[in-house]
C-alpha positions in Angstrom: -77.3 -92.8 59.5 -80.5 -91.9 59.1 -80.3 -88.2 57.2 -82.3 -89.7 53.8 -84.9 -91.2 56.2 -85.5 -87.9 58.4 -86.1 -85.9 54.7 -88.2 -88.4 53.5 -90.2 -88.7 56.5 -91.1 -85.0 56.5 -91.8 -84.4 52.5 -94.2 -87.5 52.7 -95.9 -85.5 55.3 -96.0 -82.8 53.0 -93.4 -81.1 55.2 -90.3 -78.3 54.7 -87.5 -78.4 56.7 -87.1 -75.6 58.7 -84.1 -73.1 58.1 -82.5 -75.2 61.6 -83.1 -78.4 60.3 -81.3 -77.3 56.5 -78.4 -76.0 58.9 -77.9 -79.4 60.7 -78.5 -81.6 57.4 -75.9 -79.3 55.8 -73.5 -80.2 58.4 -73.8 -83.5 58.7 -73.2 -84.1 54.8 -70.4 -81.9 55.1 -69.1 -84.2 57.9 -70.1 -87.2 56.3 -68.5 -86.5 53.2 -65.4 -85.9 54.6 -65.3 -88.4 57.2 -66.1 -91.2 54.2 -63.2 -90.2 53.1 -61.5 -90.5 55.7 -62.3 -93.8 56.1 -61.5 -94.7 52.5 -58.0 -93.9 53.6 -58.0 -95.6 56.7 -59.4 -98.8 55.6 -57.1 -99.1 52.9 -54.2 -98.9 55.1 -55.7 -101.0 57.4 -56.0 -103.7 54.4 -52.4 -103.1 53.3 -50.7 -103.5 57.4 -53.4 -106.7 57.5 -51.6 -108.4 54.2 -48.2 -107.1 54.8 -48.1 -108.5 58.5 -50.2 -111.1 59.2 -53.1 -111.9 61.6 -50.3 -112.4 64.8 -48.2 -108.9 63.9 -51.5 -107.3 63.5 -53.3 -108.2 66.6 -50.0 -106.7 68.8 -50.5 -104.1 67.0 -54.3 -103.5 67.6 -53.7 -104.5 71.5 -50.9 -101.6 72.5 -53.7 -99.5 69.8 -56.5 -100.6 72.3 -54.6 -99.8 75.5 -53.5 -95.9 74.2 -57.0 -95.5 73.6 -58.5 -96.8 76.9 -55.4 -94.6 78.6 -56.6 -91.4 76.8 -60.3 -92.0 77.8 -58.8 -91.1 81.4 -56.6 -88.8 80.4 -58.9 -86.4 78.6 -60.6 -87.0 82.0 -63.9 -85.8 80.1 -63.3 -82.6 79.6 -63.5 -82.5 75.9 -67.1 -83.4 76.3 -67.2 -80.2 78.3 -65.9 -78.2 76.2 -68.3 -79.5 73.5 -71.6 -78.9 75.8 -70.7 -75.8 77.2 -68.0 -74.0 74.3 -71.1 -74.7 71.5 -73.6 -72.0 74.1 -71.2 -69.6 73.9 -70.0 -67.2 71.2 -66.5 -66.6 72.6 -65.7 -69.8 73.5 -61.8 -69.1 74.6 -62.6 -69.6 78.4 -64.0 -73.0 78.4 -61.1 -74.1 75.3 -58.1 -72.8 77.9 -59.5 -74.3 80.4 -60.3 -77.9 79.2 -56.8 -77.9 77.1 -54.5 -77.5 80.0 -56.6 -78.9 82.9 -56.7 -81.9 80.0 -52.8 -81.8 79.5 -52.1 -81.3 83.4 -54.5 -85.1 83.7 -53.1 -86.1 80.5 -48.9 -85.9 82.3 -50.7 -87.5 85.5 -52.2 -90.5 84.0 -48.9 -91.1 82.0 -46.3 -91.1 84.8 -49.2 -93.1 87.3 -49.0 -95.9 84.7 -45.9 -96.4 83.8 -45.1 -95.9 87.5 -47.7 -98.7 87.7 -46.0 -100.7 85.0 -45.5 -103.8 86.8 -48.9 -104.8 87.9 -50.6 -103.5 85.1 -48.3 -105.2 82.8 -48.6 -108.9 84.6 -52.9 -107.7 84.5 -52.7 -106.9 80.2 -50.7 -110.0 79.7 -48.1 -107.2 77.6 -44.7 -106.0 78.1 -43.1 -102.4 79.3 -42.0 -101.7 75.7 -46.1 -102.0 74.9 -46.8 -100.4 77.3 -44.9 -97.2 76.6 -46.2 -97.7 73.4 -49.7 -97.3 74.7 -49.2 -94.3 77.0 -47.4 -92.3 74.0 -50.1 -93.0 71.7 -53.2 -92.4 74.2 -51.3 -88.5 74.9 -51.0 -88.2 71.3 -54.9 -89.2 70.9 -55.9 -87.0 74.0 -54.5 -84.1 72.1 -56.2 -84.1 68.5 -59.4 -85.2 70.9 -59.5 -82.5 72.7 -58.4 -79.7 69.4 -61.0 -81.7 67.9 -63.6 -81.6 69.9 -62.4 -77.5 69.9 -64.2 -77.5 65.8 -66.9 -79.4 67.0 -68.0 -76.0 69.8 -67.0 -73.4 67.1 -69.3 -75.1 64.8 -66.5 -75.7 61.9 -67.8 -78.9 60.4 -66.0 -78.6 57.1 -62.8 -78.1 58.5 -63.8 -80.9 61.1 -64.3 -83.0 58.4 -60.9 -81.9 56.4 -58.8 -82.4 59.5 -60.1 -86.2 59.3 -59.6 -86.5 55.8 -55.8 -85.4 56.3 -55.2 -87.4 59.0 -56.5 -90.6 57.5 -54.2 -89.7 54.8 -51.0 -89.2 56.7 -51.2 -92.8 57.7 -50.3 -94.0 54.6 -46.8 -92.1 54.2 -46.7 -93.5 58.1 -47.1 -97.0 56.9 -44.0 -96.7 54.8 -41.5 -94.8 57.2 -42.7 -97.3 59.5 -41.7 -100.2 57.6 -38.4 -98.3 57.0 -37.6 -98.3 60.3 -38.9 -101.4 61.7 -38.5 -103.7 58.8 -42.4 -104.9 58.8 -42.9 -105.9 62.8 -46.5 -104.5 64.7 -44.5 -101.3 65.3 -45.0 -100.3 61.4 -49.1 -99.6 62.7 -47.8 -97.7 65.6 -45.4 -95.1 64.4 -48.1 -94.7 61.3 -50.1 -93.0 64.2 -47.9 -91.3 66.0 -46.3 -89.7 62.9 -50.1 -88.5 61.7 -50.7 -87.2 65.2 -47.6 -85.3 65.4 -48.3 -83.5 61.5 -51.7 -82.4 62.6 -51.8 -81.5 66.3 -48.9 -78.5 65.8 -51.5 -76.8 63.1 -55.0 -77.1 65.2 -52.8 -75.5 68.4 -51.3 -73.1 66.2 -55.3 -71.9 64.4 -56.5 -71.9 67.9 -53.3 -70.1 70.2 -55.8 -67.0 70.9 -58.7 -69.3 72.2 -55.8 -71.8 74.0 -54.4 -67.9 75.4 -53.8 -68.5 79.4 -55.2 -65.0 80.3 -58.5 -67.4 78.9 -57.7 -70.1 81.7 -60.7 -70.4 84.7 -62.7 -67.8 83.3 -65.7 -69.7 82.8 -67.7 -72.2 85.5 -65.1 -74.8 85.9 -66.5 -76.5 88.9 -69.1 -77.5 86.7 -66.9 -78.0 83.4 -65.3 -81.0 85.7 -68.7 -82.0 87.0 -69.8 -83.3 83.8 -66.3 -84.1 82.9 -65.5 -86.6 85.7 -69.1 -88.3 84.7 -68.4 -88.4 81.0 -64.8 -90.0 82.1 -66.6 -92.3 84.3 -69.2 -93.4 81.7 -66.6 -94.9 79.5 -66.9 -98.0 81.7 -68.9 -100.0 79.4 -66.5 -99.3 76.2 -63.5 -100.4 78.1 -65.6 -103.7 79.2 -66.6 -104.2 76.2 -63.7 -103.1 73.7 -60.6 -103.6 75.6 -62.3 -107.2 77.7 -63.1 -108.9 74.3 -59.8 -108.1 71.9 -57.7 -109.6 75.6 -59.4 -112.5 75.9 -59.0 -113.4 72.7 -55.5 -112.9 72.9 -55.6 -114.7 76.3 -57.4 -118.4 74.9 -56.9 -117.9 71.4 -53.9 -116.3 70.6 -53.0 -113.1 69.2 -54.0 -114.1 65.9 -57.7 -114.3 66.3 -57.4 -110.3 67.8 -55.9 -109.7 64.1 -58.4 -111.6 62.5 -61.4 -109.7 64.7 -59.8 -106.7 63.8 -60.0 -106.8 59.9 -64.2 -107.9 60.6 -64.4 -105.1 62.9 -63.3 -102.8 60.4 -66.3 -103.2 58.3 -68.4 -103.8 61.8 -68.1 -102.0 65.2 -65.6 -100.0 64.0 -67.4 -98.7 61.5 -69.9 -98.1 63.5 -68.2 -96.4 66.1 -67.3 -94.2 62.9 -70.3 -93.3 61.8 -71.7 -92.5 65.5 -68.5 -90.0 65.6 -69.9 -88.3 62.4 -73.5 -87.8 63.9 -72.0 -86.7 67.4 -69.8 -84.2 65.7 -72.7 -82.0 64.2 -75.7 -83.3 67.2 -73.9 -83.3 70.0 -73.1 -79.1 69.4 -76.6 -78.9 68.3 -78.8 -81.1 70.4 -76.3 -79.7 74.0 -78.3 -76.0 72.8 -81.9 -77.2 71.8 -84.9 -76.6 73.7 -86.8 -79.7 71.8 -85.2 -82.7 72.7 -88.2 -84.1 73.2 -89.1 -83.9 69.9 -85.3 -84.7 68.2 -85.6 -87.7 70.2 -89.1 -88.9 68.3 -88.0 -87.9 64.9 -84.5 -90.0 65.8 -87.0 -92.5 66.2 -88.9 -92.5 63.1 -85.4 -91.8 61.0 -84.3 -95.2 62.2 -87.2 -97.1 61.7 -86.3 -96.8 57.7 -82.2 -96.2 58.0 -81.6 -99.6 60.3 -82.3 -102.1 57.7 -80.2 -100.3 55.0 -77.5 -99.9 57.7 -77.1 -103.9 58.2 -77.4 -104.7 54.7 -74.3 -102.0 54.6 -72.3 -103.5 57.4 -72.9 -107.4 55.7 -71.2 -106.1 52.5 -68.7 -103.9 53.3 -66.9 -106.6 56.4 -67.1 -109.0 53.1 -65.2 -106.9 50.9 -62.7 -105.6 54.1 -62.2 -109.5 54.6 -62.0 -110.9 51.6 -59.2 -108.2 49.9 -57.1 -108.9 53.9 -55.9 -112.5 52.0 -56.3 -115.6 52.8 -54.7 -115.6 56.4 -58.3 -113.9 57.4 -61.2 -116.9 56.7 -64.6 -115.5 55.7 -67.1 -116.8 57.9 -70.9 -115.3 57.4 -72.2 -116.0 60.9 -69.6 -114.0 62.3 -70.4 -111.4 59.5 -73.9 -111.3 60.1 -73.4 -111.4 64.0 -71.3 -108.6 64.2 -73.5 -106.3 61.6 -76.8 -106.7 63.7 -74.0 -106.0 66.9 -72.9 -102.7 65.0 -76.5 -101.2 63.8 -77.5 -101.9 67.9 -74.2 -99.6 69.2 -74.7 -97.2 66.4 -78.5 -96.7 67.5 -77.4 -97.2 71.0 -75.8 -94.2 70.7 -77.0 -91.5 68.8 -80.3 -92.0 71.2 -77.0 -91.8 74.8 -76.3 -88.4 73.4 -79.4 -86.9 73.3 -79.9 -87.8 77.1 -75.5 -87.1 78.1 -77.0 -83.5 76.2 -79.2 -83.3 79.4 -76.6 -82.0 81.2 -75.4 -83.2 85.0 -78.3 -85.1 85.2 -78.4 -86.7 81.3 -75.0 -87.5 82.0 -75.6 -89.4 85.0 -78.0 -91.3 83.6 -75.6 -92.5 81.1 -73.2 -93.4 83.9 -75.7 -96.1 85.3 -76.3 -97.0 81.6 -72.1 -97.3 80.9 -72.0 -99.6 84.2 -74.7 -102.2 83.2 -73.5 -102.3 79.8 -69.8 -103.2 80.8 -70.9 -105.9 83.6 -73.4 -107.7 80.9 -70.6 -107.8 78.0 -67.9 -108.6 80.7 -70.1 -111.6 81.4 -71.4 -112.4 78.2 -67.8 -112.3 77.1 -66.4 -114.8 79.5 -69.1 -116.6 79.1 -69.1 -117.3 75.4 -65.6 -116.3 74.0 -63.9 -119.2 75.5 -65.4 -122.0 73.2 -66.7 -120.0 70.3 -64.3 -117.3 69.7 -65.4 -114.6 67.8 -68.0 -116.1 67.1 -68.6 -115.4 70.5 -67.8 -111.6 70.6 -70.2 -111.3 67.9 -72.9 -112.5 70.2 -72.0 -111.3 73.5 -71.7 -107.9 71.6 -75.3 -107.9 69.8 -76.6 -109.5 73.5 -74.9 -106.9 75.6 -76.2 -103.7 73.0 -80.0 -105.6 72.6 -80.3 -105.1 76.5 -78.4 -101.4 76.7 -80.3 -100.2 73.6 -84.2 -101.1 75.3 -83.0 -99.5 78.9 -81.5 -96.6 77.1 -84.9 -95.8 75.0 -87.0 -96.1 78.8 -84.5 -94.0 80.7 -84.9 -91.8 77.5 -88.9 -91.7 78.0 -88.5 -90.8 81.6 -85.3 -88.6 81.4 -86.0 -86.5 78.2 -90.3 -85.7 78.0 -89.7 -84.5 81.8 -85.8 -82.6 82.3 -85.3 -78.8 81.5 -82.9 -78.1 79.1 -79.9 -77.5 81.0 
């Protein structure tokens, strides 16, 4: 992320960091340290389980986790994003917290029930079983609760505590894997049980911490319609994510088998997953701050200058981490440098595009509408490229599809941002 590049650019101009910028960078640094530590634990868990399960079982677990992640997007209905957007502007975000949490709980139950009722056509569409779909529903519901509570940390600017929660969750994966092994004897469910334990242990503590804000007395004591409207667009804007990060593993599984999905997951751990992780670090601090800023055009310009300095070092980091993770995962995961480089380039594009997209989304309903159109475009482009390239080229084709998709999406995001950010009034 462009933290150091931003500071260096200011110093070279002979300027000083203002109090707001200093506070932002301090918060971002704290979150970065905590998230980096959590990434060490989660990467260690991934390497252990990849070596232990092998590509096929590891690929099966990956598909179930992806299904759960996609279902959670609909379960949350974008309300966690509304909570950060509107809660960050309030001294007491109790009404926003209670409204988002209770409505989010309702939509979680609704989506879970609807998914199970439609399990027969869905299992045929996804090429999976009812048992795996049931696991996906459970993982999605648990992740939804976790995402809602961590969004409340961000709305309250509790960035240090938010980072600590991430470390605890990642650390819990390690004993969770041990429990999963004892219960399954080394099947793919080992990973699912580890995640379930991490969610079940961490979630109640967060709910208890914020119990005063989540009181039913706060329910609907806010502009619920506006929050729902914003959340709906935020939810629909996940189309690009679904069409990219669920379609590719499914296409790989159907054409090349579950083992190829497991190998792709290992490469992703040091590239596109890390890009999503790095983006979440920035998002944790950046989105609540930019949502209440009156100088988004200035933030856009400073971010552009920072990325011009940070893009190349980030590319080198992605190449290095992929190489290390693949090498540590064992002989069943062959190291192919063309895939490493392609995924590294794609990861840089993903990270840069996401940070610009956050500024656009912070403009309120108008910005999130633009985000929806960008997401639809991204999803369509990725779907076409994936269908065209994954069949003959496998993981290399998936990497090329991601690189092409996010190159086009980044160009479109910059085009939208230059027209929206400079003229839109703060929302």
